[in-house]
C-alpha positions, 0 to 999 in steps of 0.5 A, a space after each residue: 893450618 889456621 888459614 885452612 880452618 878459616 877457609 873451612 869455617 867460611 865454607 861451612 858458613 856459606 853452606 849454612 847461609 845457603 840452606 837458610 836462604 833456601 828455607 826462607 825463600 821456600 817459606 815466602 813462596 808458600 805464603 805468596 802461593 797461599 795468600 796471594 794466589 790462593 793456591 797453597 803448595 803442598 811441597 813447600 812445607 816438606 822442603 822447609 822441614 828438610 832444609 831445617 833438619 839440614 841447617 840444624 845439624 850442619 850448623 851444630 856439626 861445623 859452626 857452633 863452638 864449645 862456648 856456644 852451647 848451654 852448659 851447667 858447669 857449677 861443679 866443674 868451675 868449683 873444682 881445682 884444675 886437676 879435678 876439672 881435667 879429670 871431669 872433662 876427660 871422663 865426661 867427654 870420653 863417655 860421650 865420645 865413646 857413646 857416639 863412636 858406639 852408636 855411629 855404625 847403627 846410625 849409618 845403617 839406619 840412615 841407609 835403611 831409610 832409602 826404602 822410605 820416601 817423603 810423602 809429598 816430594 818423594 825424596 828418599 829419606 836417606 837423603 833427608 837424614 844423611 846429614 845426621 851421620 855427618 853431624 855425629 862424625 864431626 862430633 866424634 872428631 871434635 871429641 877425640 881432638 879435645 880429649 887429645 888436647 886434655 891429655 897433653 900438658 901444653 894444651 890442657 889449660 887452654 882446652 879446660 878454659 874452652 870447656 869452661 867457657 872462659 876462652 873461645 875455641 876458635 878466634 873470631 875473624 875481625 872484619 
């Protein structure tokens, strides 16, 4: 199983790097066209924005770990282990339930956006924002897994450490 997660992470990193390179290449093309050729390209700004949207949500869904996020956990860290567990279950439970409740509406809205097109590239906006339901689904799955680990006695302490930022939730590969 760890081997599968390592391959998945490498694949997710490859997608993120590809999105970044495409965004940066488009940005450089715009600079070259504007300042060297004196002929700005209108579509490059729109493509950069679309690639940025995809890059942010893709990375947030699949590459950011729990300890990579900014958190204000002074009360959480001051609480005893049992209190931490209760706070983690309640907080994560509320967030996960809210994301589950909002998921059908988000999917419906993204599908509705197919009637709109980006002004310059004419790309259908359902493609532009299709990454957002993927992002939400990934967060829902991560929330359910984390809640499951918090409920189990054998994995609760490790999950609390991950939430507190005391332990990485995925071991970094050594190169």
